N, C-alpha and C positions, 0 to 999 in steps of 0.2 A: 360604363357606370350607370346605374338606374338614376333617373331624374327624381330625386328626393324632394327638391324644392322647385316648384314651377314658377320660374321668375320671368316676368314680362321682358320682352325685348326692348331695348333702349330706344329704338326709333319711335316707339309709341309713347314715350314718357319724357318729360322735362327733366326729371330728377332720377338719379340712381338711388338716393336715399333722402328721406326726410326724417329729421329728428324732433321730438317734442321734449322740451325739458328747460331747465333752469341755466342761465349763464350768469356767473357771479364774477366779481372783481377779486382776484387773489392778491393779497398783500404779503410779500415773501421777504423775510428778513435776511436772506442769504445765508452766510455762515454764522450769524448771530441767532439769538432767540427773541420771540415775540415780546416778552416782558422786559427785555433789556435793549431792544433795537432803537436806533435813532434815525434809520432810513429804511424804506421798503422798495423793492422792485414790484412792479405790477404786471399781472398776467390775467387774461380771461380764462375761465374754465367752468366745467360743469359736466357731470357724468354723461349725460346724453349728448350735449353739445361736443364733447371731446371726440366722440365716435365720428360725428359729421365732419369735424375738422380734420381728424386723421385721414379719413377717406378722401377728403379734398386735397389736402396738401401733399401727403405722402403718395397716395394712390391715384390722384388724378380723376377722381369720380365727381360727378355733379351732385352736390348736396345742398340741403337747406335746413335752417333751424326755425322751428315755431316756438316762439317764447314771448314773453312781455317784459318791458323795461320802463321805469319811470323816466319821464322826459326831463333830465336835468344833466348837469355836466358830467356826473358819474356814469349815467346811462349813455351819453354820447362817447365817453372814453371807452366804455365796453364796445360800443358800436365800432369805434375806430380799430380796436383790437380784433373784432370779428372780421372786418374788412381785410386785415392782414392775413387772416386765415383763409380768405377767399370763399368762405361759406355764405351762400345767398341769404340775405336777411329781409327779403321783401315781405315775409310773413311774420315779422316781429310786430307786436301789438304795442304801441306807444301810449303810456298813460300820463295824463296831466299830473304834474307834480305840485303838491300843495304848499311848497316853501320850506317846510321843515321835516317832512316825513311822518306826519301824524297818521296819514291814511294810506300812503304808498311810498315805497322806496326801492332801492337796488340792494341786492345781497352782497355782503362782503365776507371773505373768507381768509383769515389769517392762518398761514401754514408754515411751520418750520420744518426742516428736512430731517433733523436727527443726525446723529453720527455715533457710530460704535454702540455702546451700551445705551445711549440715549435715544429713545425712540422718537419717531416723527410725531409732531403734535399739530393739531388743528383746532381753531376757535372760530366759529362761524357767527356772523351777525346778519341773520336773514328774516327776522320777523316782519310781517306786514309787507313783504315784497310784492311787486307788481305780478310776477309769474305765479305766486301762491294765490292770488285773487282770481285767476282764470276760472271760468265756470262754463258748463255746457251752453253751446250756442254763440260763444265769443269768437270761435274760429270757423271759417268757411271751409270745411273739409271737402266739400264737393268741388270747390274751386281748386284746391291743392291736389287731391287725388283723382278727380274726375276729369276736369277741364285741362289741368296742366298735366297730370299723370306723373306717377312715381312707381318705381319697382320694388322698393323696400321701405318699411316704416319701422323706426326704432324709438323706444322710450324705455322708462325703467322705474325702479323703486324709489329713486331720489325724488323725482317729480311726483310720484304718487304719495310721498310722505309730507308734501309741503303744507297741505291744508285739507279740509274736509271736502273741497270741491275738485281738486286736482285728480284724485282717482276717477271722478266722473268724467273729466275731460279726457283722461287716458282712455277710459272705456269708449266714449264717443269716437275718439280717433281711431281706436283699434277696430271697431265695428265698421267705421267708414272704409278703412284700408282693407278689410276682409271683403266688403261689398265689391270693391274694385280689383279683387284678386291679387293683392299685394302680399308679400312675405312680411310677417310681423315678428320683430325681435324685441326681447325685453331683458334687460340686465337688472337682476334683483338688487344689487348695490346696497345692501342693508347698512344703515348708519344709526348707531344706537342714539346719538345726539338729536336726531330728527324724530325718532319714535318714542323716546322715553317719557315725553310729556303728554303724549296722546294715547297711551295704551301699551307701549312697549312692544316686545315681540308678539304678543297676542293679536294686537291691532294690525301689525305688519302682515302677519299671516292671513288674517281676514281679508285685508285689501288685496294683497297679492294672489291669494287663491281664488278670489272673484274674477280676477283678470286672466289667470293662467290658462283657462280652457280655450282661449282664442289666440293663444301664442304658438308661433311655429318654431322659434329658435329661442331658447331660454339659456341665460349666461349668469355666471356667478362663481363665488368661491365656496369653500366649505362652510364658513360662517353664514354666508348669504342663504344657502340652501336650508340650513338649520333654522336660523332666526326668521327668515322671511317666507319659507314655505313649510317648515316643520319637518323636514327629512333630516334625520340624525346621521351623521357620518360616524361609523364604528371606529374606536381606536383613536380618536382625535382628543387630545387633552385641552384644558382650558386655554393654554397658551398657543394652541395649534402648532405644536412643534413636531408631531408625528403625522407624516403625510403618506399614508399607505394607499397606493393606487388602487389595489383590489377593493378596499372599503369604499373608495369613491365610486367605483364601477357598480357595487351593490347598491349604493344610494341612488345612482343615476337609473338603474334599472327599477327601483321602487317608484321613482318619480315618473317614469315613462308608463309604468303600469297604471298609475293613477291619473295621468294626463296623457293619454295616447295621441293627443294632438301635437305633442312635442316631437317635431321631425328631427331637430338637433338639439342636444344638450352639450354645452361646453363649459369647462371649469378650469381656471387657473390653479396650479399647485405651487404654493410658495411656502418655504420654510425660512423665516427670517432669523438667521442666526445672530446677526446684529442689524442695526439700521442700515449698515452700508455693505454687508455681506449677506445675500440671500441665495437659496437654491430656487430655481424658477423653472417651471414646466407647465404643461397643459395637457388636457385630455378632451376628446370630443366623441360623442355618441351620435351615430347616424346610421339609419337603415340597419338596426340590430347589430352594428359592429362598432368597436371602439377603436379610435385612432389617437395615437399618442405622439406629441412632440418631444424631442429629446430633452432631458432635464439638463439645465445649465447649472452646474454646481459651483457655488462660491462666486455667484454673479456680483460684480460690484456695482452698487447703487448710488447714484448722485441725488436723485430726487424720485422717491417711489410713487408720488401721486400721479395718477393717470395711467399706470401700467396696465390695469385691467381694462380701461377704456380703449387703450391702444391695441390690446389683445383682440378686443371685440371688433375693432376696425379692420385689422388684418384678416381675421376669420371671415367676416362679411365680404370683404373684398374677393377672397378666394371663391366663395360661393357665387358672388356676382359675375365673376369671370369664368365660372363653371370649371374650376380647377380641381374640384373633388375635395372631400373631407380631410384627407391626409395632408395635402399641400395647404389647405386652408388653416388647419390647426397649427401647422409649422409656421406658416406665415403670421398668424396671430401672435404666437409666442416669441418670434424674432422681433416683430414690431414692438410688442410690449417691452422686451428686453432693451431695445435701442431707446425707446421713449424714457426709460428710467436712467439714461446716462446723461440727460440734459435737464436744466431747470424748467419749472413751469408744469402746468398741468397737461399740456398738449404736446404732441409728438413733433419733433424737429428732424425726423428721419427722412430719408429718401427711399424710393422703391429700390434703387440699385443697391443701397446699404442693406435693406431688408433681405434682398435676394442674396447678397454676399454673406450675410450672418446665416441664413438658412443653408447655404452651402458649406458652412464651416470656416468661413473666412476669419482670419486673424486680425488683430488690431495694428497690424504692421502699417506704418505710415503711407498714406496714398498721395502721390505727388508726381 
């Protein structure tokens, strides 16, 4: 197999992967709804963080998160949850709390899972967060990428949507990662709620297309590539119910022609028949070839949040272990499927479970 991604050997690096992004406190009403709940379960989560955590807990890779938190009890609760995920947090920037959150605070994300015809629903409370106030120069990338060393850098469109300065921080980090010969991955992760107050899809495309020329591995779904990069997928209706793999391939080919630096383009294929029954698959473009994970029809969903992030973690793991694009996309799809069988944003799967699902293993009890 040709070496498409030139990945540093681990012995020269402290980290397999470093993620730059937001970490929020998710409040989960369980089987209830946000507006009628009387109690909530808490989890940590964030698009970029979830990838680092999945790689650490499921796949045993050494990962770190670069973020910022307000130094108050909520921030320390998030810190404790990150500790449970074993993601290194030595590069978290702690910001002094003002007492009431006038100038800095931690993000909250209320998310209900949905059921049947009732779709999942999220309501975020993330204004004036510590991470949104990061600006160029706040993070010592030479320390992280130069002296400590890392093999892979990951960030994405959620972090870049948080403020006027976060895209600048993303650019600064990507440029530093490229100087040190690292692979850069970027998950488009378009969120309408983040962009609608600051210019909508037009602004999202402006920001993401400025960063795209330095990205090696680009990730997303059909809505992400359309809203965040401007590549329309033919034959997809407003509800995203028609997933024609051939049209996705055409879209990916257009993206690679415009951004020839994309060495890998990977997208999940989801048809949400109901909140709890989805068709789930994935496709990966690498070295002018397409690789497809088997579609899991009528996959039962417990909590869909984080499925795409877990797909990214499995895909990245495959490339870090030099398993090849076919194995990597199958690993990502299996890991994403398993992540959606448990509550919370982050994966609770093990590598042996992922490998079992990849081999077509059933849900027969293991004892």
